[in-house]
C-alpha positions, 0 to 999 in steps of 0.5 A: 500500500502506498503512503500518502505524500503531502505536496508542499507549496503546490503551484496553482497555474494553468496546468490543471484543467479540473473536473477529474480527480488528481492523483500524485505519487513520488518518483525518480527522475532521470535523463535531464532537466524537465519542467512542470507539465512535461509528459513523462514515460516510465523506464521499464528497468528500474521504474525511473521516469524521463521525458517520453520520446516516441523513439525510445525503446526502454519503456519510456516511449509510452506516455504515462504521467505528467511531471508535477514540478520542475526537476533537474536530473542532469547531474544524476537521478533526482526525486520528484512527483508525478501526476498519475491521474487528472485533467490537464490543459494542452497549452501547459503540457510539454511534449517531446516533438517525437510524439503527436498530441493525438498519440500522446493523449490516447496513451495518457487516457489509458492511465486516467490522464486527460488532455483538454483545450482551455475552455 
């Protein structure tokens, strides 16, 4: 059973679209510096998260989460938080150019993450 994690100083911005329950969990981020709202993929070996690139072959090619806060993992792995469910506004999402918005949105829907245009 997972422990509840308290998120300190949560930034309220245009990322959250609302209308769907939000779920978060801690994770290990690897492979670079990433901004809040980056679409992440889970690396199969070890379960770390990095930006989802369609050209990857380690499991992270499948979009599966949205990064909750900026994380700098350029000098090594870093702790972070990801959204594992929720609704998010498309203009605030960072998506690797190897993915189309349509393909990423479809993959994320399988994990209860929904991408929406602003109302």
